[in-house]
All heavy atoms as TSV, in Angstrom:
chain	resi	resn	atom	element	x	y	z
A	1	MET	N	N	274.950	-13.026	108.420
A	1	MET	CA	C	274.145	-14.109	108.967
A	1	MET	C	C	273.099	-13.507	109.944
A	1	MET	O	O	273.443	-12.777	110.825
A	1	MET	CB	C	275.063	-15.111	109.684
A	1	MET	CG	C	274.329	-16.282	110.194
A	1	MET	SD	S	275.385	-17.211	111.278
A	1	MET	CE	C	275.680	-18.665	110.385
A	2	SER	N	N	271.840	-13.813	109.706
A	2	SER	CA	C	270.784	-13.265	110.571
A	2	SER	C	C	270.572	-14.158	111.808
A	2	SER	O	O	270.721	-15.374	111.741
A	2	SER	CB	C	269.494	-13.140	109.783
A	2	SER	OG	O	268.990	-14.410	109.476
A	3	LYS	N	N	270.266	-13.513	112.870
A	3	LYS	CA	C	270.007	-14.222	114.127
A	3	LYS	C	C	268.514	-14.582	114.206
A	3	LYS	O	O	267.659	-13.701	114.094
A	3	LYS	CB	C	270.396	-13.301	115.305
A	3	LYS	CG	C	270.266	-13.931	116.633
A	3	LYS	CD	C	270.714	-12.960	117.694
A	3	LYS	CE	C	270.519	-13.527	119.069
A	3	LYS	NZ	N	270.892	-12.622	120.106
A	4	LYS	N	N	268.221	-15.845	114.370
A	4	LYS	CA	C	266.824	-16.287	114.461
A	4	LYS	C	C	266.316	-16.060	115.892
A	4	LYS	O	O	267.012	-16.377	116.848
A	4	LYS	CB	C	266.679	-17.755	114.084
A	4	LYS	CG	C	266.856	-18.000	112.625
A	4	LYS	CD	C	266.420	-19.401	112.302
A	4	LYS	CE	C	266.510	-19.619	110.812
A	4	LYS	NZ	N	266.033	-20.919	110.391
A	5	ARG	N	N	265.111	-15.522	115.967
A	5	ARG	CA	C	264.491	-15.324	117.275
A	5	ARG	C	C	263.710	-16.576	117.628
A	5	ARG	O	O	263.051	-17.155	116.800
A	5	ARG	CB	C	263.524	-14.171	117.222
A	5	ARG	CG	C	264.209	-12.842	117.037
A	5	ARG	CD	C	263.245	-11.746	117.318
A	5	ARG	NE	N	262.849	-11.125	116.087
A	5	ARG	CZ	C	261.987	-10.165	115.987
A	5	ARG	NH1	N	261.372	-9.694	117.049
A	5	ARG	NH2	N	261.655	-9.626	114.843
A	6	LYS	N	N	263.792	-16.956	118.885
A	6	LYS	CA	C	263.029	-18.098	119.353
A	6	LYS	C	C	261.646	-17.579	119.809
A	6	LYS	O	O	261.561	-16.651	120.577
A	6	LYS	CB	C	263.748	-18.756	120.521
A	6	LYS	CG	C	263.023	-20.001	120.989
A	6	LYS	CD	C	263.848	-20.829	121.922
A	6	LYS	CE	C	263.039	-22.039	122.293
A	6	LYS	NZ	N	263.792	-23.050	122.912
A	7	LYS	N	N	260.598	-18.170	119.258
A	7	LYS	CA	C	259.246	-17.785	119.583
A	7	LYS	C	C	258.702	-18.631	120.737
A	7	LYS	O	O	258.965	-19.810	120.813
A	7	LYS	CB	C	258.327	-17.936	118.383
A	7	LYS	CG	C	258.606	-16.937	117.285
A	7	LYS	CD	C	257.603	-17.075	116.176
A	7	LYS	CE	C	257.893	-16.115	115.060
A	7	LYS	NZ	N	256.935	-16.244	113.962
A	8	PHE	N	N	257.913	-17.985	121.575
A	8	PHE	CA	C	257.229	-18.647	122.626
A	8	PHE	C	C	255.735	-18.437	122.433
A	8	PHE	O	O	255.323	-17.388	121.925
A	8	PHE	CB	C	257.643	-18.089	123.988
A	8	PHE	CG	C	259.103	-18.254	124.268
A	8	PHE	CD1	C	260.026	-17.243	123.966
A	8	PHE	CD2	C	259.577	-19.430	124.851
A	8	PHE	CE1	C	261.359	-17.417	124.206
A	8	PHE	CE2	C	260.938	-19.566	125.085
A	8	PHE	CZ	C	261.821	-18.581	124.772
A	9	VAL	N	N	254.923	-19.416	122.794
A	9	VAL	CA	C	253.472	-19.364	122.596
A	9	VAL	C	C	252.784	-19.360	123.946
A	9	VAL	O	O	253.055	-20.190	124.799
A	9	VAL	CB	C	253.001	-20.552	121.706
A	9	VAL	CG1	C	251.497	-20.493	121.557
A	9	VAL	CG2	C	253.705	-20.527	120.377
A	10	PHE	N	N	251.864	-18.410	124.131
A	10	PHE	CA	C	251.031	-18.322	125.323
A	10	PHE	C	C	249.576	-18.391	124.902
A	10	PHE	O	O	249.165	-17.670	124.008
A	10	PHE	CB	C	251.271	-17.012	126.084
A	10	PHE	CG	C	252.612	-16.960	126.748
A	10	PHE	CD1	C	253.731	-16.560	126.063
A	10	PHE	CD2	C	252.750	-17.225	128.093
A	10	PHE	CE1	C	254.989	-16.486	126.675
A	10	PHE	CE2	C	253.970	-17.151	128.733
A	10	PHE	CZ	C	255.073	-16.772	128.019
A	11	GLU	N	N	248.806	-19.254	125.542
A	11	GLU	CA	C	247.378	-19.386	125.259
A	11	GLU	C	C	246.578	-18.806	126.442
A	11	GLU	O	O	246.889	-19.088	127.574
A	11	GLU	CB	C	247.021	-20.851	125.029
A	11	GLU	CG	C	245.588	-21.059	124.632
A	11	GLU	CD	C	245.317	-22.524	124.333
A	11	GLU	OE1	O	246.215	-23.236	123.889
A	11	GLU	OE2	O	244.152	-22.939	124.547
A	12	VAL	N	N	245.563	-18.016	126.105
A	12	VAL	CA	C	244.696	-17.490	127.171
A	12	VAL	C	C	243.860	-18.628	127.694
A	12	VAL	O	O	243.198	-19.367	126.942
A	12	VAL	CB	C	243.771	-16.370	126.598
A	12	VAL	CG1	C	242.831	-15.865	127.659
A	12	VAL	CG2	C	244.608	-15.211	126.039
A	13	GLY	N	N	243.941	-18.853	128.970
A	13	GLY	CA	C	243.217	-19.979	129.606
A	13	GLY	C	C	241.703	-19.782	129.593
A	13	GLY	O	O	241.174	-18.691	129.334
A	14	GLU	N	N	240.978	-20.851	129.855
A	14	GLU	CA	C	239.533	-20.849	129.803
A	14	GLU	C	C	238.917	-19.842	130.773
A	14	GLU	O	O	237.971	-19.143	130.454
A	14	GLU	CB	C	239.008	-22.259	130.083
A	14	GLU	CG	C	237.553	-22.426	129.738
A	14	GLU	CD	C	237.124	-23.866	129.856
A	14	GLU	OE1	O	237.828	-24.749	129.337
A	14	GLU	OE2	O	236.073	-24.114	130.490
A	15	ASN	N	N	239.468	-19.768	131.978
A	15	ASN	CA	C	238.941	-18.844	132.988
A	15	ASN	C	C	239.901	-17.713	133.266
A	15	ASN	O	O	240.013	-17.246	134.376
A	15	ASN	CB	C	238.640	-19.606	134.308
A	15	ASN	CG	C	237.550	-20.615	134.099
A	15	ASN	OD1	O	236.551	-20.361	133.449
A	15	ASN	ND2	N	237.716	-21.789	134.669
A	16	GLU	N	N	240.607	-17.269	132.204
A	16	GLU	CA	C	241.625	-16.241	132.364
A	16	GLU	C	C	241.316	-15.072	131.417
A	16	GLU	O	O	240.838	-15.317	130.290
A	16	GLU	CB	C	243.002	-16.838	131.991
A	16	GLU	CG	C	244.148	-15.896	132.090
A	16	GLU	CD	C	245.443	-16.555	131.670
A	16	GLU	OE1	O	245.468	-17.394	130.744
A	16	GLU	OE2	O	246.479	-16.182	132.269
A	17	SER	N	N	241.534	-13.861	131.883
A	17	SER	CA	C	241.333	-12.725	131.021
A	17	SER	C	C	242.586	-12.493	130.164
A	17	SER	O	O	243.679	-13.014	130.467
A	17	SER	CB	C	241.031	-11.455	131.827
A	17	SER	OG	O	242.162	-11.068	132.548
A	18	ILE	N	N	242.456	-11.661	129.131
A	18	ILE	CA	C	243.587	-11.335	128.281
A	18	ILE	C	C	244.618	-10.592	129.116
A	18	ILE	O	O	245.834	-10.799	128.960
A	18	ILE	CB	C	243.155	-10.550	127.046
A	18	ILE	CG1	C	242.288	-11.430	126.148
A	18	ILE	CG2	C	244.333	-9.994	126.275
A	18	ILE	CD1	C	241.688	-10.749	124.970
A	19	ASP	N	N	244.184	-9.734	130.001
A	19	ASP	CA	C	245.114	-8.981	130.880
A	19	ASP	C	C	245.938	-9.917	131.751
A	19	ASP	O	O	247.154	-9.712	131.935
A	19	ASP	CB	C	244.355	-7.991	131.776
A	19	ASP	CG	C	243.889	-6.790	131.019
A	19	ASP	OD1	O	244.454	-6.446	129.955
A	19	ASP	OD2	O	242.908	-6.147	131.467
A	20	ASP	N	N	245.303	-10.970	132.272
A	20	ASP	CA	C	246.015	-11.971	133.079
A	20	ASP	C	C	247.096	-12.671	132.263
A	20	ASP	O	O	248.213	-12.886	132.708
A	20	ASP	CB	C	245.072	-12.985	133.686
A	20	ASP	CG	C	244.136	-12.389	134.719
A	20	ASP	OD1	O	244.461	-11.344	135.307
A	20	ASP	OD2	O	243.075	-13.003	134.958
A	21	CYS	N	N	246.756	-12.999	131.020
A	21	CYS	CA	C	247.708	-13.642	130.115
A	21	CYS	C	C	248.882	-12.691	129.832
A	21	CYS	O	O	250.041	-13.125	129.775
A	21	CYS	CB	C	247.020	-14.096	128.842
A	21	CYS	SG	S	248.109	-15.040	127.762
A	22	MET	N	N	248.564	-11.425	129.587
A	22	MET	CA	C	249.631	-10.434	129.300
A	22	MET	C	C	250.579	-10.296	130.504
A	22	MET	O	O	251.757	-10.133	130.331
A	22	MET	CB	C	249.010	-9.072	128.969
A	22	MET	CG	C	248.317	-9.089	127.639
A	22	MET	SD	S	249.442	-9.476	126.332
A	22	MET	CE	C	249.040	-8.295	125.118
A	23	LYS	N	N	250.041	-10.407	131.726
A	23	LYS	CA	C	250.864	-10.351	132.891
A	23	LYS	C	C	251.825	-11.541	132.949
A	23	LYS	O	O	252.990	-11.410	133.278
A	23	LYS	CB	C	250.000	-10.308	134.193
A	23	LYS	CG	C	249.322	-8.973	134.382
A	23	LYS	CD	C	248.423	-9.034	135.605
A	23	LYS	CE	C	247.585	-7.767	135.705
A	23	LYS	NZ	N	246.608	-7.852	136.783
A	24	ARG	N	N	251.300	-12.728	132.589
A	24	ARG	CA	C	252.139	-13.925	132.514
A	24	ARG	C	C	253.278	-13.777	131.480
A	24	ARG	O	O	254.394	-14.167	131.724
A	24	ARG	CB	C	251.329	-15.176	132.163
A	24	ARG	CG	C	250.535	-15.780	133.242
A	24	ARG	CD	C	250.036	-17.158	132.927
A	24	ARG	NE	N	249.139	-17.187	131.777
A	24	ARG	CZ	C	249.289	-17.968	130.704
A	24	ARG	NH1	N	250.320	-18.774	130.638
A	24	ARG	NH2	N	248.444	-17.932	129.687
A	25	ILE	N	N	252.924	-13.157	130.340
A	25	ILE	CA	C	253.889	-12.956	129.304
A	25	ILE	C	C	254.978	-12.013	129.790
A	25	ILE	O	O	256.159	-12.271	129.602
A	25	ILE	CB	C	253.209	-12.389	128.029
A	25	ILE	CG1	C	252.310	-13.462	127.386
A	25	ILE	CG2	C	254.230	-11.865	127.032
A	25	ILE	CD1	C	251.406	-12.944	126.278
A	26	LYS	N	N	254.587	-10.921	130.450
A	26	LYS	CA	C	255.545	-9.973	130.951
A	26	LYS	C	C	256.449	-10.573	132.043
A	26	LYS	O	O	257.654	-10.356	132.072
A	26	LYS	CB	C	254.818	-8.733	131.483
A	26	LYS	CG	C	255.719	-7.592	131.806
A	26	LYS	CD	C	254.925	-6.336	132.115
A	26	LYS	CE	C	255.847	-5.165	132.275
A	26	LYS	NZ	N	255.156	-3.911	132.531
A	27	GLU	N	N	255.856	-11.378	132.931
A	27	GLU	CA	C	256.601	-12.039	133.995
A	27	GLU	C	C	257.636	-13.013	133.424
A	27	GLU	O	O	258.694	-13.227	133.990
A	27	GLU	CB	C	255.670	-12.792	134.928
A	27	GLU	CG	C	254.865	-11.879	135.817
A	27	GLU	CD	C	253.825	-12.611	136.631
A	27	GLU	OE1	O	253.729	-13.860	136.546
A	27	GLU	OE2	O	253.071	-11.950	137.383
A	28	ALA	N	N	257.361	-13.597	132.249
A	28	ALA	CA	C	258.285	-14.509	131.599
A	28	ALA	C	C	259.364	-13.752	130.840
A	28	ALA	O	O	260.274	-14.389	130.266
A	28	ALA	CB	C	257.529	-15.441	130.662
A	29	GLY	N	N	259.274	-12.414	130.806
A	29	GLY	CA	C	260.274	-11.640	130.137
A	29	GLY	C	C	260.114	-11.581	128.630
A	29	GLY	O	O	261.073	-11.445	127.892
A	30	CYS	N	N	258.869	-11.725	128.169
A	30	CYS	CA	C	258.604	-11.768	126.737
A	30	CYS	C	C	257.765	-10.602	126.315
A	30	CYS	O	O	257.154	-9.920	127.129
A	30	CYS	CB	C	257.838	-13.057	126.396
A	30	CYS	SG	S	258.791	-14.555	126.679
A	31	THR	N	N	257.737	-10.357	124.992
A	31	THR	CA	C	256.938	-9.319	124.381
A	31	THR	C	C	256.063	-9.973	123.291
A	31	THR	O	O	256.638	-10.685	122.446
A	31	THR	CB	C	257.838	-8.260	123.745
A	31	THR	OG1	O	258.687	-7.704	124.754
A	31	THR	CG2	C	257.034	-7.136	123.108
A	32	PRO	N	N	254.756	-9.699	123.270
A	32	PRO	CA	C	253.937	-10.304	122.245
A	32	PRO	C	C	254.222	-9.632	120.858
A	32	PRO	O	O	254.436	-8.452	120.774
A	32	PRO	CB	C	252.505	-9.994	122.677
A	32	PRO	CG	C	252.597	-8.927	123.726
A	32	PRO	CD	C	253.982	-8.967	124.286
A	33	VAL	N	N	254.249	-10.500	119.839
A	33	VAL	CA	C	254.486	-9.987	118.483
A	33	VAL	C	C	253.325	-10.365	117.545
A	33	VAL	O	O	253.205	-9.824	116.454
A	33	VAL	CB	C	255.788	-10.527	117.885
A	33	VAL	CG1	C	256.999	-9.927	118.633
A	33	VAL	CG2	C	255.845	-12.025	117.879
A	34	ARG	N	N	252.452	-11.274	117.982
A	34	ARG	CA	C	251.348	-11.707	117.129
A	34	ARG	C	C	250.226	-12.270	117.969
A	34	ARG	O	O	250.450	-12.977	118.916
A	34	ARG	CB	C	251.834	-12.761	116.151
A	34	ARG	CG	C	250.801	-13.206	115.170
A	34	ARG	CD	C	251.411	-14.150	114.158
A	34	ARG	NE	N	250.404	-14.587	113.237
A	34	ARG	CZ	C	250.503	-15.649	112.479
A	34	ARG	NH1	N	251.546	-16.420	112.560
A	34	ARG	NH2	N	249.527	-15.991	111.677
A	35	ARG	N	N	248.983	-11.916	117.618
A	35	ARG	CA	C	247.809	-12.453	118.315
A	35	ARG	C	C	247.029	-13.290	117.287
A	35	ARG	O	O	246.746	-12.845	116.175
A	35	ARG	CB	C	246.921	-11.329	118.803
A	35	ARG	CG	C	245.620	-11.801	119.419
A	35	ARG	CD	C	244.771	-10.633	119.866
A	35	ARG	NE	N	243.436	-11.059	120.142
A	35	ARG	CZ	C	242.608	-10.414	120.935
A	35	ARG	NH1	N	242.984	-9.321	121.545
A	35	ARG	NH2	N	241.404	-10.891	121.157
A	36	ILE	N	N	246.667	-14.487	117.700
A	36	ILE	CA	C	245.948	-15.421	116.809
A	36	ILE	C	C	244.638	-15.791	117.536
A	36	ILE	O	O	244.662	-16.158	118.691
A	36	ILE	CB	C	246.752	-16.679	116.533
A	36	ILE	CG1	C	248.101	-16.293	115.914
A	36	ILE	CG2	C	245.986	-17.625	115.620
A	36	ILE	CD1	C	249.098	-17.443	115.902
A	37	GLU	N	N	243.505	-15.747	116.810
A	37	GLU	CA	C	242.251	-16.188	117.330
A	37	GLU	C	C	241.747	-17.331	116.453
A	37	GLU	O	O	241.663	-17.208	115.240
A	37	GLU	CB	C	241.202	-15.078	117.316
A	37	GLU	CG	C	241.489	-14.015	118.352
A	37	GLU	CD	C	240.310	-13.039	118.505
A	37	GLU	OE1	O	239.138	-13.499	118.458
A	37	GLU	OE2	O	240.577	-11.860	118.689
A	38	LYS	N	N	241.436	-18.444	117.089
A	38	LYS	CA	C	240.930	-19.616	116.385
A	38	LYS	C	C	239.530	-19.931	116.912
A	38	LYS	O	O	239.338	-20.033	118.136
A	38	LYS	CB	C	241.850	-20.823	116.612
A	38	LYS	CG	C	243.245	-20.641	116.057
A	38	LYS	CD	C	244.067	-21.889	116.257
A	38	LYS	CE	C	245.428	-21.701	115.662
A	38	LYS	NZ	N	246.254	-22.920	115.793
A	39	PRO	N	N	238.563	-20.088	116.011
A	39	PRO	CA	C	237.222	-20.387	116.480
A	39	PRO	C	C	237.112	-21.857	116.941
A	39	PRO	O	O	237.844	-22.720	116.460
A	39	PRO	CB	C	236.360	-20.156	115.252
A	39	PRO	CG	C	237.287	-20.338	114.073
A	39	PRO	CD	C	238.646	-19.928	114.562
A	40	ILE	N	N	236.189	-22.102	117.860
A	40	ILE	CA	C	235.921	-23.422	118.346
A	40	ILE	C	C	234.464	-23.764	117.901
A	40	ILE	O	O	233.549	-22.993	118.228
A	40	ILE	CB	C	236.057	-23.548	119.880
A	40	ILE	CG1	C	237.480	-23.173	120.270
A	40	ILE	CG2	C	235.677	-24.927	120.352
A	40	ILE	CD1	C	237.663	-23.057	121.789
A	41	PHE	N	N	234.309	-24.863	117.171
A	41	PHE	CA	C	233.013	-25.239	116.684
A	41	PHE	C	C	232.502	-26.479	117.381
A	41	PHE	O	O	233.279	-27.359	117.776
A	41	PHE	CB	C	233.081	-25.519	115.159
A	41	PHE	CG	C	233.343	-24.271	114.338
A	41	PHE	CD1	C	234.624	-24.007	113.910
A	41	PHE	CD2	C	232.343	-23.394	114.041
A	41	PHE	CE1	C	234.885	-22.878	113.156
A	41	PHE	CE2	C	232.587	-22.271	113.295
A	41	PHE	CZ	C	233.864	-22.010	112.836
A	42	LEU	N	N	231.177	-26.610	117.432
A	42	LEU	CA	C	230.495	-27.795	117.934
A	42	LEU	C	C	229.773	-28.446	116.802
A	42	LEU	O	O	229.012	-27.772	116.057
A	42	LEU	CB	C	229.502	-27.424	119.061
A	42	LEU	CG	C	228.679	-28.541	119.645
A	42	LEU	CD1	C	229.579	-29.534	120.399
A	42	LEU	CD2	C	227.648	-27.962	120.586
A	43	GLU	N	N	229.983	-29.749	116.634
A	43	GLU	CA	C	229.304	-30.490	115.547
A	43	GLU	C	C	227.917	-30.849	116.019
A	43	GLU	O	O	227.733	-31.493	117.057
A	43	GLU	CB	C	230.105	-31.758	115.204
A	43	GLU	CG	C	229.586	-32.513	114.048
A	43	GLU	CD	C	230.426	-33.704	113.723
A	43	GLU	OE1	O	231.545	-33.535	113.202
A	43	GLU	OE2	O	229.987	-34.821	114.024
A	44	VAL	N	N	226.910	-30.470	115.233
A	44	VAL	CA	C	225.502	-30.721	115.592
A	44	VAL	C	C	224.878	-31.604	114.513
A	44	VAL	O	O	224.926	-31.241	113.332
A	44	VAL	CB	C	224.695	-29.408	115.698
A	44	VAL	CG1	C	223.238	-29.690	116.054
A	44	VAL	CG2	C	225.326	-28.505	116.737
A	45	LYS	N	N	224.325	-32.747	114.939
A	45	LYS	CA	C	223.660	-33.641	113.987
A	45	LYS	C	C	222.150	-33.465	114.131
A	45	LYS	O	O	221.609	-33.600	115.229
A	45	LYS	CB	C	224.040	-35.086	114.273
A	45	LYS	CG	C	225.514	-35.347	114.029
A	45	LYS	CD	C	225.874	-36.787	114.348
A	45	LYS	CE	C	227.358	-36.994	114.186
A	45	LYS	NZ	N	227.791	-38.346	114.520
A	46	ASP	N	N	221.477	-33.151	113.015
A	46	ASP	CA	C	220.045	-32.926	113.031
A	46	ASP	C	C	219.419	-33.554	111.795
A	46	ASP	O	O	219.684	-33.138	110.677
A	46	ASP	CB	C	219.751	-31.413	113.057
A	46	ASP	CG	C	218.293	-31.127	113.237
A	46	ASP	OD1	O	217.588	-31.935	113.862
A	46	ASP	OD2	O	217.833	-30.072	112.736
A	47	ASN	N	N	218.619	-34.605	111.994
A	47	ASN	CA	C	217.967	-35.305	110.886
A	47	ASN	C	C	218.933	-35.816	109.848
A	47	ASN	O	O	218.713	-35.683	108.634
A	47	ASN	CB	C	216.898	-34.440	110.229
A	47	ASN	CG	C	215.767	-34.102	111.200
A	47	ASN	OD1	O	215.474	-34.849	112.118
A	47	ASN	ND2	N	215.146	-32.962	111.017
A	48	GLY	N	N	220.086	-36.291	110.267
A	48	GLY	CA	C	221.056	-36.820	109.336
A	48	GLY	C	C	221.986	-35.758	108.728
A	48	GLY	O	O	222.954	-36.081	108.085
A	49	ASN	N	N	221.697	-34.475	108.989
A	49	ASN	CA	C	222.575	-33.406	108.519
A	49	ASN	C	C	223.549	-33.015	109.587
A	49	ASN	O	O	223.181	-32.942	110.789
A	49	ASN	CB	C	221.743	-32.179	108.091
A	49	ASN	CG	C	220.852	-32.472	106.926
A	49	ASN	OD1	O	221.195	-33.268	106.050
A	49	ASN	ND2	N	219.690	-31.833	106.915
A	50	ILE	N	N	224.754	-32.732	109.186
A	50	ILE	CA	C	225.755	-32.300	110.152
A	50	ILE	C	C	226.045	-30.802	109.891
A	50	ILE	O	O	226.336	-30.398	108.787
A	50	ILE	CB	C	227.066	-33.078	110.014
A	50	ILE	CG1	C	226.812	-34.556	110.310
A	50	ILE	CG2	C	228.127	-32.542	110.946
A	50	ILE	CD1	C	227.978	-35.452	110.029
A	51	THR	N	N	225.895	-30.024	110.951
A	51	THR	CA	C	226.246	-28.577	110.878
A	51	THR	C	C	227.217	-28.264	112.017
A	51	THR	O	O	227.356	-29.019	112.959
A	51	THR	CB	C	224.971	-27.692	110.994
A	51	THR	OG1	O	224.346	-27.998	112.256
A	51	THR	CG2	C	224.028	-27.949	109.849
A	52	TYR	N	N	227.859	-27.134	111.894
A	52	TYR	CA	C	228.796	-26.699	112.894
A	52	TYR	C	C	228.414	-25.368	113.453
A	52	TYR	O	O	228.147	-24.431	112.684
A	52	TYR	CB	C	230.237	-26.630	112.287
A	52	TYR	CG	C	230.709	-27.957	111.797
A	52	TYR	CD1	C	230.529	-28.325	110.453
A	52	TYR	CD2	C	231.334	-28.854	112.636
A	52	TYR	CE1	C	230.959	-29.582	110.002
A	52	TYR	CE2	C	231.762	-30.076	112.190
A	52	TYR	CZ	C	231.555	-30.454	110.874
A	52	TYR	OH	O	231.981	-31.660	110.416
A	53	LYS	N	N	228.354	-25.250	114.766
A	53	LYS	CA	C	227.983	-24.013	115.417
A	53	LYS	C	C	229.190	-23.474	116.181
A	53	LYS	O	O	229.863	-24.216	116.887
A	53	LYS	CB	C	226.855	-24.259	116.436
A	53	LYS	CG	C	225.522	-24.613	115.825
A	53	LYS	CD	C	224.469	-24.890	116.878
A	53	LYS	CE	C	224.283	-23.655	117.746
A	53	LYS	NZ	N	223.178	-23.824	118.701
A	54	PRO	N	N	229.487	-22.203	116.035
A	54	PRO	CA	C	230.607	-21.614	116.796
A	54	PRO	C	C	230.186	-21.523	118.278
A	54	PRO	O	O	229.091	-21.059	118.617
A	54	PRO	CB	C	230.795	-20.235	116.183
A	54	PRO	CG	C	229.508	-19.931	115.512
A	54	PRO	CD	C	228.895	-21.210	115.113
A	55	VAL	N	N	231.065	-22.003	119.150
A	55	VAL	CA	C	230.783	-22.008	120.580
A	55	VAL	C	C	231.815	-21.267	121.399
A	55	VAL	O	O	231.638	-21.096	122.597
A	55	VAL	CB	C	230.610	-23.447	121.139
A	55	VAL	CG1	C	229.400	-24.110	120.541
A	55	VAL	CG2	C	231.846	-24.271	120.891
A	56	GLY	N	N	232.868	-20.827	120.775
A	56	GLY	CA	C	233.908	-20.107	121.508
A	56	GLY	C	C	235.077	-19.806	120.644
A	56	GLY	O	O	235.033	-19.929	119.408
A	57	ARG	N	N	236.144	-19.365	121.279
A	57	ARG	CA	C	237.354	-19.036	120.545
A	57	ARG	C	C	238.588	-19.301	121.416
A	57	ARG	O	O	238.488	-19.255	122.662
A	57	ARG	CB	C	237.364	-17.596	120.054
A	57	ARG	CG	C	237.404	-16.598	121.180
A	57	ARG	CD	C	237.363	-15.189	120.670
A	57	ARG	NE	N	237.263	-14.318	121.834
A	57	ARG	CZ	C	237.202	-13.031	121.737
A	57	ARG	NH1	N	237.187	-12.443	120.573
A	57	ARG	NH2	N	237.091	-12.270	122.820
A	58	LYS	N	N	239.674	-19.557	120.773
A	58	LYS	CA	C	240.943	-19.751	121.458
A	58	LYS	C	C	241.862	-18.584	121.070
A	58	LYS	O	O	242.015	-18.305	119.879
A	58	LYS	CB	C	241.566	-21.092	120.999
A	58	LYS	CG	C	242.832	-21.458	121.749
A	58	LYS	CD	C	243.480	-22.695	121.162
A	58	LYS	CE	C	242.590	-23.909	121.252
A	58	LYS	NZ	N	243.289	-25.127	120.806
A	59	ILE	N	N	242.417	-17.903	122.073
A	59	ILE	CA	C	243.311	-16.773	121.786
A	59	ILE	C	C	244.732	-17.200	122.118
A	59	ILE	O	O	244.991	-17.646	123.241
A	59	ILE	CB	C	242.885	-15.534	122.584
A	59	ILE	CG1	C	241.473	-15.131	122.231
A	59	ILE	CG2	C	243.865	-14.368	122.301
A	59	ILE	CD1	C	240.900	-14.019	123.042
A	60	ILE	N	N	245.614	-17.019	121.176
A	60	ILE	CA	C	247.025	-17.412	121.329
A	60	ILE	C	C	247.905	-16.211	121.018
A	60	ILE	O	O	247.681	-15.493	120.041
A	60	ILE	CB	C	247.343	-18.595	120.380
A	60	ILE	CG1	C	246.452	-19.782	120.683
A	60	ILE	CG2	C	248.810	-18.964	120.468
A	60	ILE	CD1	C	246.460	-20.856	119.624
A	61	PHE	N	N	248.938	-16.013	121.839
A	61	PHE	CA	C	249.909	-14.957	121.580
A	61	PHE	C	C	251.273	-15.579	121.258
A	61	PHE	O	O	251.728	-16.466	121.998
A	61	PHE	CB	C	250.088	-14.039	122.810
A	61	PHE	CG	C	248.899	-13.166	123.077
A	61	PHE	CD1	C	247.949	-13.531	123.996
A	61	PHE	CD2	C	248.729	-11.984	122.392
A	61	PHE	CE1	C	246.866	-12.694	124.237
A	61	PHE	CE2	C	247.666	-11.162	122.622
A	61	PHE	CZ	C	246.697	-11.519	123.549
A	62	GLU	N	N	251.870	-15.143	120.149
A	62	GLU	CA	C	253.248	-15.534	119.846
A	62	GLU	C	C	254.122	-14.417	120.406
A	62	GLU	O	O	253.820	-13.247	120.222
A	62	GLU	CB	C	253.488	-15.661	118.334
A	62	GLU	CG	C	252.855	-16.917	117.750
A	62	GLU	CD	C	253.198	-17.070	116.290
A	62	GLU	OE1	O	253.878	-16.194	115.707
A	62	GLU	OE2	O	252.730	-18.055	115.702
A	63	THR	N	N	255.178	-14.795	121.126
A	63	THR	CA	C	256.045	-13.825	121.774
A	63	THR	C	C	257.507	-14.103	121.497
A	63	THR	O	O	257.866	-15.198	121.026
A	63	THR	CB	C	255.798	-13.851	123.317
A	63	THR	OG1	O	256.285	-15.104	123.830
A	63	THR	CG2	C	254.359	-13.663	123.682
A	64	VAL	N	N	258.331	-13.136	121.771
A	64	VAL	CA	C	259.786	-13.278	121.771
A	64	VAL	C	C	260.294	-12.713	123.066
A	64	VAL	O	O	259.612	-11.938	123.754
A	64	VAL	CB	C	260.447	-12.589	120.563
A	64	VAL	CG1	C	260.023	-13.210	119.284
A	64	VAL	CG2	C	260.132	-11.085	120.560
A	65	LYS	N	N	261.529	-13.063	123.434
A	65	LYS	CA	C	262.123	-12.498	124.628
A	65	LYS	C	C	262.228	-11.006	124.443
A	65	LYS	O	O	262.555	-10.527	123.376
A	65	LYS	CB	C	263.506	-13.115	124.880
A	65	LYS	CG	C	263.470	-14.504	125.429
A	65	LYS	CD	C	262.944	-14.486	126.859
A	65	LYS	CE	C	263.041	-15.876	127.459
A	65	LYS	NZ	N	262.519	-15.904	128.808
A	66	ALA	N	N	261.997	-10.243	125.495
A	66	ALA	CA	C	261.920	-8.786	125.420
A	66	ALA	C	C	263.203	-8.151	124.897
A	66	ALA	O	O	263.168	-7.225	124.122
A	66	ALA	CB	C	261.552	-8.204	126.786
A	67	GLU	N	N	264.351	-8.689	125.246
A	67	GLU	CA	C	265.601	-8.083	124.801
A	67	GLU	C	C	265.921	-8.381	123.342
A	67	GLU	O	O	266.779	-7.741	122.768
A	67	GLU	CB	C	266.781	-8.528	125.704
A	67	GLU	CG	C	267.070	-10.023	125.678
A	67	GLU	CD	C	266.293	-10.803	126.701
A	67	GLU	OE1	O	265.466	-10.205	127.415
A	67	GLU	OE2	O	266.466	-12.050	126.787
A	68	GLU	N	N	265.219	-9.312	122.724
A	68	GLU	CA	C	265.478	-9.695	121.356
A	68	GLU	C	C	264.631	-8.904	120.375
A	68	GLU	O	O	264.834	-8.987	119.180
A	68	GLU	CB	C	265.194	-11.194	121.134
A	68	GLU	CG	C	266.166	-12.068	121.872
A	68	GLU	CD	C	265.825	-13.544	121.663
A	68	GLU	OE1	O	264.970	-13.868	120.823
A	68	GLU	OE2	O	266.418	-14.371	122.328
A	69	LYS	N	N	263.660	-8.141	120.823
A	69	LYS	CA	C	262.719	-7.489	119.961
A	69	LYS	C	C	263.343	-6.472	119.044
A	69	LYS	O	O	264.131	-5.768	118.987
A	69	LYS	CB	C	261.617	-6.803	120.765
A	69	LYS	CG	C	260.555	-6.190	119.899
A	69	LYS	CD	C	259.499	-5.586	120.709
A	69	LYS	CE	C	258.483	-4.913	119.818
A	69	LYS	NZ	N	257.614	-4.057	120.484
């Protein structure tokens, strides 16, 4: 029987660096196992046409407890 690891998710805040987020992860006793980047788009309407412009990104880390790695 395999032991399932519980995953925790940490999102890099708007005014936070990746290093700051990594410090939060370490303080929580976790180790990152996956990094996910999701684009953020802005809907722009111009003459009846709708287009999407990239305006940013969301960075998310999936982690597990350090002793479970």
